[in-house]
C-alpha positions as CSV (number, residue, x, y, z in Angstrom):
1,M,-24.7,-19.7,-32.2
2,A,-27.7,-17.4,-32.6
3,D,-27.1,-13.6,-32.1
4,V,-28.1,-12.3,-28.7
5,D,-29.4,-8.8,-28.3
6,P,-27.1,-6.5,-26.3
7,L,-28.1,-5.7,-22.7
8,T,-28.9,-2.1,-21.7
9,L,-28.7,-1.1,-18.1
10,S,-29.5,2.1,-16.2
11,R,-27.0,3.6,-13.7
12,E,-29.2,2.3,-10.9
13,D,-29.3,-1.3,-12.3
14,L,-25.5,-1.3,-12.8
15,Y,-25.0,0.0,-9.3
16,E,-27.1,-2.9,-7.9
17,L,-25.2,-5.4,-9.9
18,V,-21.7,-4.1,-8.9
19,W,-22.6,-4.5,-5.2
20,S,-24.2,-7.9,-5.7
21,K,-21.0,-9.9,-6.6
22,P,-17.2,-9.3,-7.0
23,M,-16.2,-7.2,-10.0
24,V,-14.2,-10.1,-11.5
25,E,-17.3,-12.3,-11.6
26,L,-19.6,-9.6,-12.9
27,A,-17.2,-8.5,-15.6
28,K,-17.0,-12.2,-16.8
29,D,-20.8,-12.1,-17.2
30,F,-20.4,-9.1,-19.6
31,G,-17.5,-10.7,-21.4
32,M,-15.1,-7.9,-20.4
33,S,-12.3,-7.3,-17.9
34,D,-12.9,-6.1,-14.4
35,V,-10.6,-3.1,-15.2
36,G,-12.8,-2.2,-18.1
37,L,-15.9,-2.5,-16.0
38,A,-14.5,-0.4,-13.3
39,K,-13.6,2.4,-15.8
40,R,-17.2,2.4,-17.0
41,C,-18.4,2.7,-13.4
42,R,-16.1,5.6,-12.7
43,K,-17.3,7.4,-15.9
44,L,-20.9,7.0,-14.7
45,G,-20.1,8.1,-11.1
46,I,-20.9,4.6,-9.7
47,P,-19.0,3.7,-6.5
48,V,-17.4,0.2,-6.5
49,P,-16.4,-2.1,-3.6
50,G,-12.9,-1.4,-2.4
51,R,-10.1,-3.9,-1.6
52,G,-11.1,-6.4,1.0
53,Y,-14.8,-5.7,0.8
54,W,-15.9,-9.2,-0.3
55,A,-13.4,-10.9,2.1
56,R,-15.1,-9.0,5.0
57,V,-18.5,-10.0,3.7
58,A,-17.4,-13.7,3.6
59,A,-16.2,-13.3,7.2
60,G,-19.7,-12.3,8.3
61,Q,-19.1,-8.6,8.5
62,A,-21.3,-5.9,7.1
63,P,-19.0,-3.2,5.6
64,R,-20.5,0.1,4.6
65,Q,-21.9,0.4,1.1
66,P,-21.9,4.0,-0.3
67,T,-25.1,5.3,-1.8
68,L,-25.5,6.1,-5.5
69,K,-25.4,9.9,-5.9
70,K,-27.8,11.5,-8.3
71,R,-26.3,13.5,-11.2
72,E,-27.4,17.1,-11.4
73,K,-27.4,17.0,-15.2
74,E,-28.0,13.6,-16.7
75,I,-26.1,13.2,-19.9
76,A,-27.9,11.0,-22.4
77,D,-24.8,8.9,-23.2
78,Y,-24.3,8.3,-19.4
79,S,-27.8,7.6,-18.4
80,A,-27.6,4.0,-19.5
81,Q,-25.0,1.6,-20.6
82,T,-25.2,-1.1,-23.3
83,F,-23.2,-4.3,-22.9
84,D,-22.7,-6.6,-25.9
85,A,-23.5,-10.3,-25.3
86,P,-20.3,-12.1,-24.4
87,N,-18.9,-14.7,-26.7
88,E,-16.1,-17.2,-26.1
89,E,-13.5,-15.0,-27.8
90,S,-14.2,-11.9,-25.7
91,V,-14.4,-13.8,-22.4
92,E,-11.0,-15.5,-23.1
93,A,-9.4,-12.3,-24.3
94,N,-10.6,-10.1,-21.4
95,N,-10.3,-12.5,-18.5
96,P,-6.9,-13.8,-17.4
97,A,-6.3,-17.2,-16.1
98,P,-7.9,-17.8,-12.6
99,V,-5.7,-17.1,-9.6
100,P,-4.6,-20.4,-7.9
101,A,-6.6,-21.2,-4.8
102,E,-3.6,-20.9,-2.5
103,Y,-2.9,-17.4,-3.7
104,S,-6.5,-16.4,-3.2
105,A,-6.4,-17.7,0.3
106,L,-3.2,-15.8,1.0
107,R,-4.7,-12.6,-0.4
108,D,-7.7,-13.1,1.9
109,R,-5.4,-13.6,4.9
110,I,-3.6,-10.4,4.1
111,L,-6.8,-8.4,3.8
112,M,-8.0,-9.7,7.1
113,L,-4.8,-8.9,9.1
114,N,-5.3,-6.7,12.1
115,V,-1.9,-5.9,13.6
116,P,-2.0,-3.5,16.6
117,V,0.0,-0.3,16.7
118,I,2.8,-0.4,19.2
119,D,3.1,2.5,21.7
120,N,6.6,1.9,23.1
121,L,9.1,1.9,20.3
122,R,11.9,1.3,22.7
123,S,10.8,-2.3,23.0
124,A,9.9,-2.9,19.4
125,S,11.3,-5.6,17.2
126,A,15.0,-5.8,16.7
127,A,14.9,-4.5,13.1
128,V,12.8,-1.4,14.1
129,K,15.1,-0.6,17.0
130,R,18.1,-0.8,14.6
131,T,16.2,1.5,12.2
132,A,15.6,3.9,15.0
133,V,19.3,4.1,15.6
134,L,19.9,4.6,11.9
135,L,17.4,7.5,12.0
136,K,19.2,8.9,15.1
137,R,16.1,9.2,17.1
138,P,16.6,11.3,20.3
139,W,15.4,8.4,22.5
140,Q,17.7,5.8,21.1
141,R,19.7,5.6,24.3
142,E,16.6,4.4,26.1
143,I,16.1,1.3,23.8
144,T,16.0,-2.1,25.4
145,W,18.3,-4.4,23.7
146,N,18.4,-8.2,23.9
147,R,21.5,-10.2,23.1
148,G,22.4,-10.2,19.4
149,E,19.9,-7.5,18.4
150,R,22.2,-4.7,17.7
151,T,23.3,-6.1,14.3
152,G,21.2,-7.2,11.4
153,A,18.7,-5.9,8.9
154,T,17.1,-2.5,9.0
155,L,14.1,-1.0,7.1
156,L,14.6,1.5,4.4
157,T,12.9,4.8,5.3
158,D,13.0,8.3,3.8
159,V,11.0,10.5,6.1
160,S,11.3,13.9,7.9
161,E,12.2,14.3,11.6
162,G,8.6,14.9,12.5
163,A,7.3,11.7,10.8
164,A,10.1,9.4,11.9
165,D,8.4,7.8,14.9
166,R,5.2,7.4,12.9
167,A,7.2,5.6,10.2
168,L,8.8,3.3,12.7
169,R,5.4,2.4,14.0
170,L,4.3,1.6,10.5
171,C,7.5,-0.5,10.1
172,E,6.6,-2.4,13.2
173,Q,3.1,-3.2,11.9
174,L,4.6,-4.4,8.6
175,L,7.0,-6.7,10.4
176,G,4.1,-8.0,12.6
177,A,2.0,-8.7,9.6
178,G,4.9,-10.5,7.9
179,E,5.4,-12.6,11.0
180,S,1.7,-13.5,11.0
181,L,2.2,-14.7,7.4
182,S,5.4,-16.6,8.2
183,W,7.4,-14.2,6.1
184,K,10.9,-13.9,7.4
185,F,12.5,-10.5,7.4
186,D,16.3,-10.5,7.0
187,L,19.1,-9.4,4.8
188,P,19.0,-10.8,1.2
189,Q,21.2,-13.8,0.8
190,S,23.7,-12.0,-1.4
191,D,24.1,-9.3,1.2
192,K,24.5,-11.8,4.0
193,A,27.3,-13.5,2.2
194,A,29.0,-10.2,1.6
195,S,28.6,-9.3,5.2
196,R,30.3,-12.5,6.3
197,S,33.2,-12.0,3.8
198,D,33.8,-8.5,4.9
199,R,33.4,-9.1,8.7
200,S,37.2,-8.6,9.2
201,S,37.1,-5.1,7.9
202,E,34.8,-2.7,9.8
203,Q,35.3,0.2,7.4
204,T,34.5,-2.0,4.3
205,R,31.5,-3.5,5.9
206,S,30.0,-0.1,6.8
207,T,30.5,1.4,3.4
208,T,29.9,-1.4,0.9
209,V,27.4,-3.8,2.5
210,P,23.8,-2.6,2.7
211,T,21.8,-3.3,5.9
212,F,18.4,-2.9,4.4
213,G,16.4,-6.1,4.8
214,A,13.5,-7.7,2.8
215,F,10.8,-10.2,3.3
216,R,11.2,-13.7,2.0
217,V,8.0,-14.6,0.2
218,E,7.5,-17.8,-1.9
219,G,11.2,-18.0,-2.5
220,E,11.5,-14.3,-3.6
221,S,12.8,-11.2,-1.8
222,L,10.1,-8.6,-1.2
223,A,11.8,-5.2,-0.4
224,V,10.1,-2.7,1.8
225,R,10.5,1.1,1.7
226,V,8.7,3.8,3.7
227,D,8.6,7.2,2.0
228,E,7.0,10.5,3.0
229,R,5.1,12.6,0.5
230,R,6.6,16.0,0.6
231,R,5.3,19.4,-0.8
232,R,7.4,22.5,-0.9
233,V,5.6,25.8,-0.1
234,D,6.8,29.4,-0.1
235,H,8.0,30.6,3.2
236,V,5.8,33.4,4.7
237,L,8.0,36.1,6.3
238,T,7.5,36.8,10.0
239,E,7.0,40.3,11.3
240,D,10.6,40.3,12.5
241,E,11.9,39.2,9.1
242,K,9.8,41.9,7.3
243,Q,11.3,44.6,9.5
244,R,14.8,43.3,8.9
245,K,14.2,43.3,5.2
246,R,12.9,46.9,5.3
247,R,16.1,47.8,7.1
248,G,18.0,46.4,4.1
249,E,19.2,43.3,5.9
250,Y,19.5,40.0,4.0
251,V,16.7,37.6,5.0
252,Y,17.0,34.0,3.9
253,A,13.5,32.6,3.2
254,P,13.8,28.8,2.5
255,R,11.0,26.9,0.9
């Protein structure tokens, strides 16, 4: 095969190409991976489409496209990019096998989900109500229970008191999304078997059998955990604490 001259593009040209087709397809034209192309774009300060952009375009929507910001000081190496002509070896090495059509369709369904936020957590799904009891929410006595809802899987959460209700609403959205995709949320099979075998011993069941559930997806268990990002800061003494400290009293200042 005859040699082909490399292609040199300006930032503006590459920006236009990136927003003309999905990164996976564009990267294939260059004989590289979409990850490698995205790295080049970040280095050049070129914004790239986010997750779900092309699914929204396919659905007839017009999502926002950020503009290309000008660089204050254009660096010679960054003003243009050269791409070698792709060959069969580079295309095969940098592009994984295509995603099966059914998985692509599932991914698009996930990206297009629109699950509303619930206002009244007291009438949420059974798993969320059980999680609220686990988190000892002050309104747990007001929960509306249906028959058989008090026992079963809960969601694993690790959040502060102030973020607990927000975490529960997020859990409710996750369960709603899973239900829309026909993903059943329940205890893993091994835990359900252990729960049945230990049903005669209340103490054993409460200490050895976990109650955290998981989604069942394509024959696999998909666990869910909601965490809260925390940052410790130095406590600023109040005026009262400052006066007590000046009097020689011990003042505990937690972070």
